[in-house]
A tleap script that builds the chain and sets N, CA, C and O, in Angstrom:
source leaprc.protein.ff14SB
mol = sequence {
  NMET THR THR GLU THR PRO GLN TRP PHE LYS
  SER SER TYR SER ASP THR GLY GLY ASN CYS
  VAL GLU VAL ALA THR ASN LEU VAL ALA SER
  ARG GLY VAL VAL PRO VAL ARG ASP SER LYS
  ASP LEU ALA GLY PRO VAL LEU ASP VAL PRO
  ALA SER ALA PHE ALA SER PHE VAL ALA GLY
  VAL LYS GLY ASP GLY PHE ASP LEU CVAL
}
set mol.1.N position { 2.830 -57.889 -12.477 }
set mol.1.CA position { 2.269 -57.378 -11.242 }
set mol.1.C position { 3.339 -57.390 -10.161 }
set mol.1.O position { 4.096 -58.352 -10.031 }
set mol.2.N position { 3.393 -56.323 -9.395 }
set mol.2.CA position { 4.381 -56.240 -8.325 }
set mol.2.C position { 3.749 -56.592 -6.986 }
set mol.2.O position { 2.573 -56.315 -6.749 }
set mol.3.N position { 4.520 -57.187 -6.139 }
set mol.3.CA position { 4.042 -57.529 -4.798 }
set mol.3.C position { 4.802 -56.732 -3.745 }
set mol.3.O position { 4.830 -57.104 -2.571 }
set mol.4.N position { 5.409 -55.646 -4.170 }
set mol.4.CA position { 6.181 -54.810 -3.265 }
set mol.4.C position { 5.281 -54.262 -2.155 }
set mol.4.O position { 4.171 -53.799 -2.421 }
set mol.5.N position { 5.757 -54.317 -0.934 }
set mol.5.CA position { 5.010 -53.854 0.232 }
set mol.5.C position { 5.385 -52.418 0.564 }
set mol.5.O position { 6.563 -52.062 0.541 }
set mol.6.N position { 4.383 -51.583 0.874 }
set mol.6.CA position { 4.706 -50.204 1.266 }
set mol.6.C position { 5.573 -50.177 2.530 }
set mol.6.O position { 5.339 -50.933 3.473 }
set mol.7.N position { 6.563 -49.305 2.533 }
set mol.7.CA position { 7.393 -49.089 3.718 }
set mol.7.C position { 6.962 -47.740 4.297 }
set mol.7.O position { 7.425 -46.687 3.859 }
set mol.8.N position { 6.079 -47.789 5.277 }
set mol.8.CA position { 5.437 -46.600 5.829 }
set mol.8.C position { 6.370 -45.814 6.737 }
set mol.8.O position { 7.176 -46.385 7.471 }
set mol.9.N position { 6.242 -44.478 6.672 }
set mol.9.CA position { 6.947 -43.618 7.628 }
set mol.9.C position { 6.188 -42.313 7.813 }
set mol.9.O position { 5.411 -41.890 6.957 }
set mol.10.N position { 6.440 -41.690 8.956 }
set mol.10.CA position { 5.879 -40.372 9.277 }
set mol.10.C position { 6.992 -39.346 9.161 }
set mol.10.O position { 8.170 -39.673 9.305 }
set mol.11.N position { 6.618 -38.132 8.905 }
set mol.11.CA position { 7.579 -37.045 8.823 }
set mol.11.C position { 8.287 -36.865 10.166 }
set mol.11.O position { 7.703 -37.095 11.224 }
set mol.12.N position { 9.529 -36.459 10.107 }
set mol.12.CA position { 10.265 -36.161 11.338 }
set mol.12.C position { 9.679 -34.934 12.027 }
set mol.12.O position { 9.979 -34.682 13.194 }
set mol.13.N position { 8.855 -34.175 11.328 }
set mol.13.CA position { 8.203 -33.001 11.912 }
set mol.13.C position { 6.913 -33.359 12.644 }
set mol.13.O position { 6.311 -32.498 13.285 }
set mol.14.N position { 6.483 -34.611 12.559 }
set mol.14.CA position { 5.260 -35.035 13.232 }
set mol.14.C position { 5.469 -35.019 14.731 }
set mol.14.O position { 6.518 -35.422 15.233 }
set mol.15.N position { 4.452 -34.545 15.440 }
set mol.15.CA position { 4.544 -34.579 16.897 }
set mol.15.C position { 3.930 -35.882 17.387 }
set mol.15.O position { 3.547 -36.733 16.584 }
set mol.16.N position { 3.838 -36.033 18.664 }
set mol.16.CA position { 3.296 -37.267 19.220 }
set mol.16.C position { 1.813 -37.135 19.537 }
set mol.16.O position { 1.279 -37.945 20.295 }
set mol.17.N position { 1.136 -36.145 18.984 }
set mol.17.CA position { -0.278 -35.926 19.238 }
set mol.17.C position { -1.190 -36.921 18.555 }
set mol.17.O position { -2.374 -36.992 18.885 }
set mol.18.N position { -0.672 -37.696 17.607 }
set mol.18.CA position { -1.468 -38.719 16.972 }
set mol.18.C position { -2.216 -38.281 15.727 }
set mol.18.O position { -2.872 -39.109 15.095 }
set mol.19.N position { -2.144 -37.021 15.351 }
set mol.19.CA position { -2.834 -36.541 14.158 }
set mol.19.C position { -1.864 -36.499 12.984 }
set mol.19.O position { -1.509 -35.426 12.495 }
set mol.20.N position { -1.448 -37.659 12.546 }
set mol.20.CA position { -0.418 -37.739 11.518 }
set mol.20.C position { -0.881 -38.611 10.359 }
set mol.20.O position { -1.809 -39.410 10.481 }
set mol.21.N position { -0.213 -38.432 9.249 }
set mol.21.CA position { -0.377 -39.348 8.124 }
set mol.21.C position { 0.956 -40.032 7.895 }
set mol.21.O position { 2.009 -39.517 8.271 }
set mol.22.N position { 0.896 -41.192 7.276 }
set mol.22.CA position { 2.097 -41.920 6.896 }
set mol.22.C position { 2.110 -42.032 5.380 }
set mol.22.O position { 1.063 -42.111 4.738 }
set mol.23.N position { 3.307 -42.036 4.824 }
set mol.23.CA position { 3.464 -42.200 3.384 }
set mol.23.C position { 4.448 -43.329 3.117 }
set mol.23.O position { 5.237 -43.706 3.983 }
set mol.24.N position { 4.384 -43.860 1.900 }
set mol.24.CA position { 5.306 -44.930 1.491 }
set mol.24.C position { 5.899 -44.537 0.140 }
set mol.24.O position { 5.330 -44.834 -0.910 }
set mol.25.N position { 7.042 -43.872 0.182 }
set mol.25.CA position { 7.659 -43.387 -1.056 }
set mol.25.C position { 8.399 -44.476 -1.820 }
set mol.25.O position { 8.863 -44.233 -2.934 }
set mol.26.N position { 8.519 -45.661 -1.254 }
set mol.26.CA position { 9.248 -46.732 -1.937 }
set mol.26.C position { 8.491 -47.279 -3.150 }
set mol.26.O position { 9.055 -48.074 -3.902 }
set mol.27.N position { 7.241 -46.884 -3.365 }
set mol.27.CA position { 6.465 -47.406 -4.494 }
set mol.27.C position { 6.435 -46.458 -5.689 }
set mol.27.O position { 5.759 -46.740 -6.679 }
set mol.28.N position { 7.150 -45.348 -5.616 }
set mol.28.CA position { 7.155 -44.389 -6.721 }
set mol.28.C position { 7.716 -45.031 -7.986 }
set mol.28.O position { 7.104 -44.922 -9.049 }
set mol.29.N position { 8.849 -45.688 -7.897 }
set mol.29.CA position { 9.490 -46.260 -9.086 }
set mol.29.C position { 8.681 -47.397 -9.698 }
set mol.29.O position { 8.564 -47.481 -10.920 }
set mol.30.N position { 8.127 -48.263 -8.873 }
set mol.30.CA position { 7.435 -49.442 -9.402 }
set mol.30.C position { 5.980 -49.183 -9.774 }
set mol.30.O position { 5.463 -49.806 -10.701 }
set mol.31.N position { 5.309 -48.272 -9.065 }
set mol.31.CA position { 3.882 -48.056 -9.306 }
set mol.31.C position { 3.530 -46.622 -9.705 }
set mol.31.O position { 2.434 -46.375 -10.206 }
set mol.32.N position { 4.447 -45.676 -9.488 }
set mol.32.CA position { 4.179 -44.288 -9.830 }
set mol.32.C position { 3.234 -43.585 -8.881 }
set mol.32.O position { 2.636 -42.569 -9.237 }
set mol.33.N position { 3.090 -44.119 -7.664 }
set mol.33.CA position { 2.198 -43.537 -6.673 }
set mol.33.C position { 2.896 -43.413 -5.322 }
set mol.33.O position { 3.892 -44.082 -5.045 }
set mol.34.N position { 2.337 -42.531 -4.491 }
set mol.34.CA position { 2.757 -42.411 -3.099 }
set mol.34.C position { 1.529 -42.743 -2.257 }
set mol.34.O position { 0.628 -41.912 -2.141 }
set mol.35.N position { 1.472 -43.935 -1.669 }
set mol.35.CA position { 0.348 -44.277 -0.801 }
set mol.35.C position { 0.376 -43.416 0.471 }
set mol.35.O position { 1.440 -43.136 1.021 }
set mol.36.N position { -0.807 -43.006 0.920 }
set mol.36.CA position { -0.952 -42.180 2.121 }
set mol.36.C position { -2.037 -42.825 2.985 }
set mol.36.O position { -3.069 -43.260 2.474 }
set mol.37.N position { -1.794 -42.884 4.308 }
set mol.37.CA position { -2.800 -43.439 5.221 }
set mol.37.C position { -2.776 -42.695 6.547 }
set mol.37.O position { -1.812 -42.002 6.870 }
set mol.38.N position { -3.844 -42.850 7.302 }
set mol.38.CA position { -3.976 -42.271 8.637 }
set mol.38.C position { -3.153 -43.120 9.604 }
set mol.38.O position { -3.326 -44.337 9.668 }
set mol.39.N position { -2.271 -42.486 10.347 }
set mol.39.CA position { -1.405 -43.245 11.250 }
set mol.39.C position { -2.158 -43.868 12.421 }
set mol.39.O position { -1.634 -44.759 13.089 }
set mol.40.N position { -3.384 -43.407 12.676 }
set mol.40.CA position { -4.178 -43.976 13.761 }
set mol.40.C position { -5.001 -45.185 13.326 }
set mol.40.O position { -5.525 -45.913 14.169 }
set mol.41.N position { -5.119 -45.403 12.017 }
set mol.41.CA position { -5.951 -46.486 11.496 }
set mol.41.C position { -5.144 -47.270 10.462 }
set mol.41.O position { -5.362 -47.138 9.258 }
set mol.42.N position { -4.229 -48.069 10.941 }
set mol.42.CA position { -3.299 -48.778 10.061 }
set mol.42.C position { -3.982 -49.772 9.132 }
set mol.42.O position { -3.449 -50.091 8.070 }
set mol.43.N position { -5.142 -50.261 9.513 }
set mol.43.CA position { -5.876 -51.198 8.669 }
set mol.43.C position { -6.922 -50.477 7.816 }
set mol.43.O position { -7.665 -51.114 7.070 }
set mol.44.N position { -6.976 -49.168 7.927 }
set mol.44.CA position { -7.969 -48.385 7.197 }
set mol.44.C position { -7.595 -48.163 5.747 }
set mol.44.O position { -6.653 -48.767 5.234 }
set mol.45.N position { -8.338 -47.295 5.095 }
set mol.45.CA position { -8.113 -47.067 3.664 }
set mol.45.C position { -6.779 -46.400 3.379 }
set mol.45.O position { -6.215 -45.699 4.219 }
set mol.46.N position { -6.295 -46.638 2.172 }
set mol.46.CA position { -5.050 -46.042 1.688 }
set mol.46.C position { -5.376 -45.244 0.434 }
set mol.46.O position { -6.067 -45.733 -0.460 }
set mol.47.N position { -4.885 -44.035 0.373 }
set mol.47.CA position { -5.075 -43.180 -0.789 }
set mol.47.C position { -3.797 -43.221 -1.622 }
set mol.47.O position { -2.731 -42.839 -1.140 }
set mol.48.N position { -3.897 -43.683 -2.869 }
set mol.48.CA position { -2.744 -43.717 -3.769 }
set mol.48.C position { -2.695 -42.409 -4.551 }
set mol.48.O position { -3.498 -42.186 -5.457 }
set mol.49.N position { -1.751 -41.552 -4.196 }
set mol.49.CA position { -1.598 -40.245 -4.829 }
set mol.49.C position { -0.560 -40.369 -5.951 }
set mol.49.O position { 0.530 -40.891 -5.718 }
set mol.50.N position { -0.880 -39.899 -7.163 }
set mol.50.CA position { 0.131 -39.934 -8.226 }
set mol.50.C position { 1.404 -39.210 -7.769 }
set mol.50.O position { 1.339 -38.166 -7.121 }
set mol.51.N position { 2.549 -39.777 -8.116 }
set mol.51.CA position { 3.831 -39.233 -7.645 }
set mol.51.C position { 4.002 -37.768 -8.030 }
set mol.51.O position { 4.528 -36.986 -7.237 }
set mol.52.N position { 3.575 -37.379 -9.221 }
set mol.52.CA position { 3.727 -35.986 -9.642 }
set mol.52.C position { 2.859 -35.051 -8.799 }
set mol.52.O position { 3.281 -33.940 -8.480 }
set mol.53.N position { 1.659 -35.487 -8.439 }
set mol.53.CA position { 0.781 -34.668 -7.592 }
set mol.53.C position { 1.354 -34.547 -6.183 }
set mol.53.O position { 1.284 -33.479 -5.574 }
set mol.54.N position { 1.920 -35.636 -5.665 }
set mol.54.CA position { 2.513 -35.586 -4.326 }
set mol.54.C position { 3.729 -34.658 -4.317 }
set mol.54.O position { 3.933 -33.907 -3.364 }
set mol.55.N position { 4.528 -34.713 -5.372 }
set mol.55.CA position { 5.697 -33.827 -5.471 }
set mol.55.C position { 5.257 -32.361 -5.518 }
set mol.55.O position { 5.891 -31.506 -4.901 }
set mol.56.N position { 4.185 -32.070 -6.238 }
set mol.56.CA position { 3.668 -30.697 -6.289 }
set mol.56.C position { 3.170 -30.253 -4.925 }
set mol.56.O position { 3.395 -29.111 -4.523 }
set mol.57.N position { 2.495 -31.145 -4.211 }
set mol.57.CA position { 2.016 -30.832 -2.861 }
set mol.57.C position { 3.186 -30.510 -1.935 }
set mol.57.O position { 3.154 -29.507 -1.221 }
set mol.58.N position { 4.211 -31.347 -1.942 }
set mol.58.CA position { 5.379 -31.126 -1.078 }
set mol.58.C position { 6.062 -29.807 -1.439 }
set mol.58.O position { 6.467 -29.058 -0.550 }
set mol.59.N position { 6.193 -29.521 -2.723 }
set mol.59.CA position { 6.807 -28.251 -3.145 }
set mol.59.C position { 5.983 -27.073 -2.659 }
set mol.59.O position { 6.545 -26.059 -2.244 }
set mol.60.N position { 4.669 -27.187 -2.702 }
set mol.60.CA position { 3.809 -26.117 -2.198 }
set mol.60.C position { 3.961 -25.906 -0.711 }
set mol.60.O position { 3.976 -24.769 -0.239 }
set mol.61.N position { 4.074 -26.997 0.036 }
set mol.61.CA position { 4.261 -26.896 1.485 }
set mol.61.C position { 5.607 -26.242 1.795 }
set mol.61.O position { 5.690 -25.349 2.638 }
set mol.62.N position { 6.641 -26.684 1.119 }
set mol.62.CA position { 7.976 -26.126 1.365 }
set mol.62.C position { 8.069 -24.659 0.960 }
set mol.62.O position { 8.825 -23.893 1.557 }
set mol.63.N position { 7.308 -24.274 -0.046 }
set mol.63.CA position { 7.357 -22.900 -0.545 }
set mol.63.C position { 6.317 -21.996 0.072 }
set mol.63.O position { 6.080 -20.901 -0.439 }
set mol.64.N position { 5.682 -22.421 1.166 }
set mol.64.CA position { 4.623 -21.645 1.804 }
set mol.64.C position { 3.520 -21.289 0.795 }
set mol.64.O position { 3.001 -20.173 0.806 }
set mol.65.N position { 3.176 -22.226 -0.056 }
set mol.65.CA position { 2.177 -21.993 -1.084 }
set mol.65.C position { 0.748 -22.128 -0.605 }
set mol.65.O position { -0.178 -22.003 -1.406 }
set mol.66.N position { 0.540 -22.381 0.680 }
set mol.66.CA position { -0.806 -22.555 1.206 }
set mol.66.C position { -1.056 -21.494 2.270 }
set mol.66.O position { -0.231 -21.282 3.159 }
set mol.67.N position { -2.181 -20.845 2.172 }
set mol.67.CA position { -2.560 -19.837 3.157 }
set mol.67.C position { -3.203 -20.506 4.360 }
set mol.67.O position { -4.009 -21.423 4.207 }
set mol.68.N position { -2.853 -20.057 5.543 }
set mol.68.CA position { -3.500 -20.527 6.759 }
set mol.68.C position { -4.729 -19.660 7.020 }
set mol.68.O position { -4.649 -18.432 6.989 }
set mol.69.N position { -5.827 -20.286 7.270 }
set mol.69.CA position { -7.071 -19.538 7.503 }
set mol.69.C position { -7.384 -19.531 8.965 }
set mol.69.O position { -8.391 -18.955 9.378 }
savepdb mol mol.pdb
quit
């Protein structure tokens, strides 16, 4: 069992409006997940996203793979 602590960060593209998420990519190697949380609720729930799914999401964002409605 690992006791590694998430090292949270926000994207450099985040504005100061407060509607941000934080991720902890330091757990990919040890746990195979990217934890995600609401930056306004640091004690709130954490969603553990499989590293491969998070990588696909990031690739989709970078490639304009999502339509804006």
